N, C-alpha and C positions, 0 to 999 in steps of 0.2 A: 740360210737362213741364221741369222745373228741375231742372237737373244739380248736381253738386257744385260749390260756388265755389271758386277757386282760393285759397290762402293767398297773401299780398303776395310772398313771396319766390317763388313759382310765376308770378308775372304777368311777361307779357312786358315788355322794356323799353320798347315804344311805347305800351302802356296798351290801354284797352280803349273799344269805342266801341258806343253801343246804337243799333240800328235799329228802327224801328216803323212798322207800318202795317197794314192790314187784310187779307183774305184774297184780294181781288178781281186778277187778273192784272194789270191795266193800274196798281195800285200795287205787287205783288210784284216783278215782273220788274225795274224799275228798282231797286230797294231790293235785290234779290237781285245784280245788277249791281254795285252799290257795294259791298256786303259782300265781293264775291269781290275787289274791287280793293283794299280796305282789308286784306284778309289777306294779299294778295300783298305789300303793303308793309309787313308784318309786325304789323299789330295783331290782338287779341283781340275777335271782334264776338259780339254777342247779340241776338237778335231778340225783341221784346216784340209780341205780337198778342193778339187775343180768341180764345174758342173756336173759332170757323169758322178762322180763320189756324191754329192748330196743327193741324186735322184735316187742311186743305189744301194747305200751303205748305211748298214743301222750298228748304230754304236751304243754301247751299255746306257741305262738309263742316267741321267744325269749330266751328260756330255753335249755340250753345244757344239752344232757342225756350224763351219763358215767355209762360205763357196769363195775361192780365188781364181782369177784367170790363171790359166796354164797351156802352154804349149810346147809340143815336142819340137825338136831341131836337128834330128839325125833319122838318116834311113828314109828320106823322103823328098821330094822336089823342089827345087829353090824357091817358087811361090810358097808351098806350104812352110818352107823352113822361115822363109820371112816372116808371114803371119804368125809361124810358132814363136820367133823371137821376140815379136811385138807384144804376143800374149803373155810372154814369159817376164817382160819389162814392166806391163802393165800388173802383173801377178805381184811381182815384187815389191813396186811402189805401194799398192793396196795391202801387203803382208806387212810392211813396215808401221803403217797406221795400225793396222789390227794387233801386232805385237808390243807397240808402246802402249796402246790402251789395256790390255791385259797382263802386261808386266810377268811374263812366266818366268819359272825357274829354271828351264831349261825347254828346249825344242828337240824333239826327236822325229825324224824321218825313216819311213820303211821303203823308201825307193819309189821310182816310174816319175815321169815328168812333172806329175801333179804334185808332189813334194817338194819340188825346187824353188818355188816361190816363198814359201814360208821359211825353208831351211836358209838359203840365200841371205832373207832379208834378217834372220837371226845371227848370221855371220855378220852382216854389216852393223848390226847394231851390236856386235859383242857378246850376244848372249850365249851362253853354254848350248852346243849343239852335238846331237848323238845321231847316228844313224844305223839302221839295222840292216843286213843282206840276209835274205831267206835262201838266195839259190848258192849254189855250190860256184858259181861264177858271178863275181861282182858286177851288178847291172851298171849302164851307162851313166845314169843319173849319179848312183853312188859312189860311182868312180871319181867323178867331178867333186862330188861333195866330201868323199874320204880323204880328199888332200889336206881339208881344213878343220874337219871336225873333230872335236875332242876325245870323243869316243867310237870307235868303228866296231860295231858287234857284230858276230858271225854265227851262222849256222854250225858250218863246219869248220875244222881248221886248216884243210888243205884248200880253200876257198881261191880260185884263180881270179887274176886280174886284181890285185890288191895293191893299192899306190905306192911305190917306193918310198920307203922312211916313214911310212905307217905303224910299223911293227910295234911299236912303245903304246901305241894307243887301241891297239886291237885286242878285243876281248871273245874267248868262244863263250856264246852262251846257249846255243840250239834256237830252235824256231820256235816261239811261243804257241801254243794251241790253246783250245776252249777247255776249259774244265770238265766239261761233260765229255770230251773226246777221252781226255786221258784216265777218266774214272772206267772208258771200256777197259784198258788193258790191266788195269787194276782187278778187275772182275774175271780175269783170264780167257782162255780162249777154248772153246769145246770142239775137239776134232771129229768131223763127221764119222758116222758109221759107214763100212762099205756099202750096206743096202738101205743105209737111212737117208732123211731129209738132206740134201745139199743145197744151201743158198750161196747164189753166183752175184755178186752186185758189182754194175758196171756205172760209173761217173766219170763224165768226160772232163770236167773242170770247165773254166770260163772260155777256152779255146778249142777243147778237144773232143768236144762232144760229137762235132760232125763225123770225124771218122769211126769213131767207135759205135756211133749211134746207126751207122750205116752199114759197116764190116762185121760187127758183133752179131747183128740178126741172123745173117748169113750163115756165120758159123756156128752160131747155137744150132741152128737147123739142121747141122750136119752132126751133131753129137749121137752117141750110142743112144739106141731107143730106151734103155734101161737106164742111162743117165737121166735123160731128158723126165723118165716118169717119176724120179725123187728129186728133181730140179725146180726150186723156186728161181727165177729169173728176174732181177732188179735191175731195171735198165734205164738210164738217163738217156734220152732221144729228143732232139731238137723237135719242135712243132712241125717244121716242114718236112721232115722225115718219118714223121710218126705214122703214116698210112703205109709206108713203104716197109717199116720196121713189124706192123702189125700184120702185115700180108705174109712174110716170111716167117713169122711164128705161128700163125693160126693153124691150129688142126695139127700140130707138130707132135701133141702128147707131152708137155709140160705138166709136171704137177703145179704150176700157178707161174704167172708173168705180170707184173707189176712194170708198167713203161708209165714215165713221168717227164716232161722237161726241165722239171725242178723238184727236188724233193726238200720238204721244208723240216723232214723229221731224220736228217741224214746221221747224226749219234743213233739213233735207232735202228737204222737201216745198216750202219757199220758194226753194230754191236751183233747182230744176227748174222752177217756176213761169215762163210767158210772160206770166200776165196773174192779176191777185188780185183777187177779189170779195169784200168787207169791211164790217164797219164801221167808224166812224173813232176807236175808242178811242185813247187818247194812246200807248200802248203799240205798237199794231198801225200807226200812223202812224210812229213812231218806226223800228220794225222795218222797214217797207218802203223808208223814206228810207235807212237804213243798208245795208240788201240791195241797193238800186235796181232796185225792182222797179215795174213801172206798175201801176195799180188803178184799180178803179170802187169808188166807196165809196158807202154807203147809210148815212147817220150814223141813229144811234137816235134816233128823234124825243121821247121821253121823258127824256134826258138833263138831269140837273139844269143849269139854266142853257142848255141847248142847245150845250154845249161839243164834244159830236162834230163839229157842223157847224163851229165855230171851227176844231177840229184839222183837218179837210179841207181847210180853205181854205188852209192853207200850201201843200200839195201841188197844190191846183187851181191856185193864182195862180202858182206854177211852171212849170206845164204836165206834171206829173206823175200827175196823176189825174183822172179826170171823178169826177163828184159827182152824185146822184138823189137828191133828198128822198123818203121813202119813199112818200110819196103818190103820186109820179111815178113809182115803181119798180115797174111792172106787169110781167107777163110777157114781155109783147109789146115794152116797151121796155127791159128787161133784154136781152132776144136782140137787137134791133137795136144796141145799145149793143156786146155783146160781138162780134157779126157783124161791126161796122165796125170794131173795133180789131183782131180777128184778122186781118181782109183788108189790114192796113196795117203790115206789119212794121217800115218806117223810122217810123212816129210810134211804135210800142211802144220802139223803140230811143230816139228822143228822150225820151220819159218816162221810161226808165231811168236814164238820164243827168239827166233834171232830177230826179228822186228822189234821186239821190246826191249831186246839188249843194248839196241843202237839210239833207244830214245833218251831223251833230256826232257823228262815232262816236269822239271823244275825251270823251264828255261824262262817262263814269265817272270817267276820271282826273281833269278838269275838278272836278267836286264833290269829289273824294277830296283834291285840294289845297285846297279851301275848309276842308272837315271839320277835316282837320289843322291849318288856321292856326287856325281858330276853336279847335280841341281844346287849341293852345299858347298860346293869348294874343294871336297875331299879328295884325296888318292884314289884310284880306280882301284887299287890292290889287284894282284895277280890272279890269274885263271884258277878256280878251283875245278880238282878233277869230276867227270861226270859223275853221277851216281848212277851205278851199275842196277840194272835191271835185270841181267842175265840169269838170275838164278832163280827167275820167277817159274813157277810149273805151268803145265797147260790143267785147265780146270777141268775135270772129269765129270763135273755136276752136270746133267742135262737142262736145270732150272734155268740157266743163262739162256737158254733158247725157246722156252716154251711158249712165250708172248707169240700172238699170230700180227705179223705186221699189216696193215692196213694197205690195199691194193688201190693202184690207181685206176689202171686197166687190167682186168683179169680176161686171160684166154685158157679155157679149160683144153 
């Protein structure tokens, strides 16, 4: 849905930035965080995506969303690759016309095949182009674009598959997260008492909900009765798996169970959590770090280049998370790991501090600084050292967890 384009006299003094990516949360959340930061600084932001992105993405107020044809060309059969190539060419042609009308100061892509039309068109028009990689392995689209983009912003320094010769254009920014997520970490972590309430949050992400939504209810049913009696289980479950999950948990003696296929209040849920069980998508890892929450991670085994395992490693190596390969994540093993963590509040506190210690809560500001420099034709400057949050203490006050979270489906 393309809105009316402003006349030159209506354009703000700072100009316009085009942000582009696909419709999955791992790409969209950091793109949305950057858009909010740029708007705060006085820029006009437009968002280019494919039809799926238009249907599902919610950008900050004031951002005009533009739909462009896009198609993937890797990892599929010949017929689909041909259709994908045709859609890509159509998208690039459409994007060239759009960018000529918008005349942005820069274009920044956040990966996925849906980002290709706008970024490739920007390169053809010789506009400044930046790309941001959220994962610890450069995605296929970003590998292509990274060969020519003037800025390649990375979440972690040891990202794999960075194009040869790109070192001078690489900057480490971290992965931008929503401000409300960063505020959770600033408030601190309240370690649970051994006999007190324990909140377990399970969120599967855009691709991971199926496994966790089917196996975790079985694991939860195997937990010791004393732990169930004090556990508030908050779980994302796909609609088609809801009946089975409810049957596994009904009558098991949990203090409370909230089941939903999607949580619209995820910051509140994350703030209340003592332990998070999740996949290890890039945005999940960034938000766990920024919020300072202990986690049990099960990387998606089918992820391209196994990037979710690489994402999880940063938290595991810091002592902030436990990771299990999906093949090892049986209900029995998950139950044992959860019970061990729940019975060790001191360890949970150390994990929370470790998670916060690897966070880059200023990632959106760092990335905005670089995009502004690129747009103005200024040198990018050297990487700044990460702002350390490792000295934060665990919040001992119980007030942080006093609010009662609303339940979607509760089982006594």
